[in-house]
C-alpha positions in Angstrom: -14.7 -94.7 187.3 -17.0 -96.8 185.2 -19.2 -95.7 183.1 -22.3 -95.5 185.7 -19.8 -93.7 187.9 -19.1 -90.8 185.1 -21.2 -88.0 184.8 -23.6 -87.3 181.3 -22.7 -84.8 178.6 -26.2 -82.4 179.8 -24.0 -82.5 183.5 -20.9 -81.6 182.3 -22.0 -78.9 180.3 -23.7 -77.3 183.8 -20.3 -77.7 185.2 -18.4 -76.1 182.5 -20.9 -73.5 182.1 -20.8 -72.6 185.8 -16.8 -72.2 185.4 -17.0 -69.6 183.2 -17.2 -66.1 184.2 -20.2 -63.6 182.4 -20.1 -59.8 181.9 -23.3 -58.4 182.7 -26.5 -59.1 183.7 -28.8 -61.7 181.6 -25.4 -63.1 179.7 -25.4 -66.2 182.0 -29.4 -66.5 181.4 -28.6 -66.4 177.7 -25.8 -68.7 177.6 -27.7 -71.4 179.8 -30.9 -70.6 176.9 -28.4 -70.7 173.6 -25.8 -73.6 175.0 -27.7 -75.5 176.8 -31.6 -75.2 175.9 -33.0 -75.1 179.2 -35.0 -72.8 181.0 -32.8 -70.9 183.5 -35.4 -72.5 186.4 -34.5 -76.1 184.9 -30.9 -75.0 184.7 -30.7 -74.1 188.6 -32.2 -77.4 189.3 -30.1 -79.5 187.8 -27.0 -77.5 189.2 -28.3 -77.7 192.7 -28.8 -81.8 192.4 -24.9 -81.6 190.6 -23.8 -80.3 193.6 -24.8 -83.3 195.7 -23.7 -85.6 193.5 -20.3 -87.4 194.5 -19.8 -88.1 190.7 -20.1 -84.0 190.1 -17.8 -83.4 192.8 -15.2 -86.2 191.6 -15.6 -84.3 188.1 -14.8 -80.9 189.1 -13.7 -80.6 192.8 -12.7 -76.7 192.6 -16.2 -75.7 191.0 -18.5 -77.8 192.8 -16.8 -76.7 196.4 -17.0 -72.8 195.3 -20.8 -73.2 194.7 -21.2 -75.4 197.7 -19.5 -72.6 199.9 -21.6 -69.8 198.0 -25.3 -71.6 198.5 -24.2 -72.5 202.4 -23.6 -68.8 202.5 -26.8 -68.3 200.9 -28.6 -70.5 203.3 -27.0 -68.8 206.4 -28.6 -65.1 205.1 -32.2 -66.6 205.6 
């Protein structure tokens, strides 16, 4: 992959955080603020955009495909 096809550090960090399990309410939001320095709303905006990014799929297909299934399930509930 060329440099342009690689995910940036922040994008990789978002996917890495998404791979982790979190115990208890608020633990994930706290990690988003402390580790990434992002407001949760901005984090979820970035994450949603990443799910449609072919570079993210190439970088972490398991996580991206799992999150895409979750997103599609939520859309189906609406």
